[in-house]
C-alpha positions as CSV (number, residue, x, y, z in Angstrom):
1,M,0.0,0.0,0.0
2,A,1.2,3.4,-0.9
3,T,1.3,6.2,1.6
4,P,-1.2,9.0,1.0
5,P,0.2,12.3,-0.4
6,A,1.0,15.1,2.0
7,L,-1.9,17.6,2.5
8,A,0.5,20.5,2.8
9,T,0.5,21.0,-1.0
10,D,-3.2,21.4,-1.0
11,A,-3.0,24.0,1.8
12,V,-0.4,26.0,-0.1
13,L,-2.5,26.0,-3.3
14,S,-5.5,27.1,-1.3
15,L,-3.5,30.1,0.0
16,I,-2.2,31.0,-3.4
17,A,-5.5,30.8,-5.3
18,P,-7.1,33.9,-3.7
19,L,-3.9,35.8,-4.5
20,W,-4.2,35.0,-8.2
21,Q,-7.8,36.1,-8.1
22,W,-6.8,39.5,-6.7
23,V,-4.1,39.9,-9.3
24,I,-6.4,39.1,-12.2
25,G,-9.1,41.3,-10.7
26,L,-6.6,44.2,-10.4
27,L,-5.5,43.8,-14.0
28,V,-9.1,43.7,-15.2
29,L,-9.8,46.9,-13.2
30,V,-6.8,48.7,-14.6
31,T,-7.8,47.7,-18.2
32,V,-11.4,48.9,-17.7
33,V,-10.2,52.2,-16.3
34,L,-7.8,52.8,-19.1
35,S,-10.4,51.7,-21.7
36,A,-13.0,54.0,-20.2
37,R,-10.6,56.9,-20.3
38,K,-9.8,56.3,-23.9
39,L,-13.5,56.0,-24.7
40,L,-14.4,59.2,-23.0
41,M,-11.7,61.0,-25.0
42,R,-13.4,59.8,-28.2
43,G,-16.7,61.5,-27.3
44,P,-20.3,60.5,-27.0
45,S,-20.8,59.2,-30.5
46,R,-19.3,55.8,-29.6
47,M,-20.6,55.6,-26.1
48,G,-23.7,53.6,-26.8
49,G,-22.1,50.7,-28.5
50,A,-19.2,50.7,-26.1
51,L,-21.5,50.6,-23.1
52,L,-23.4,47.7,-24.5
53,M,-20.1,45.9,-25.2
54,V,-18.7,46.6,-21.7
55,G,-22.0,45.6,-20.1
56,G,-22.0,42.3,-22.0
57,A,-18.4,41.7,-21.0
58,V,-19.2,42.2,-17.3
59,V,-22.2,39.9,-17.5
60,A,-20.2,37.2,-19.3
61,L,-17.3,37.5,-16.8
62,T,-19.7,37.3,-13.9
63,A,-21.4,34.2,-15.4
64,I,-18.0,32.5,-16.1
65,T,-16.8,33.2,-12.6
66,Y,-20.0,31.9,-11.1
67,L,-19.8,28.7,-13.1
68,I,-16.1,28.1,-12.3
69,E,-16.7,28.7,-8.5
70,S,-19.7,26.3,-8.5
71,L,-17.6,23.4,-9.8
């Protein structure tokens, strides 16, 4: 019979996973802020389509995150 693997590796991965979520979230936030700034510089003519696109991206990201968390 083989000995069971050490549980310490699972504990380390559990501690690292939230850190990666924070890093990804921070990068997404920076990207959204920079994109919004660039969009505002272009003027109101492109705001409607851009808001629909950003709203769709937020809904899709939320849905994907919920599905991954529920697995």
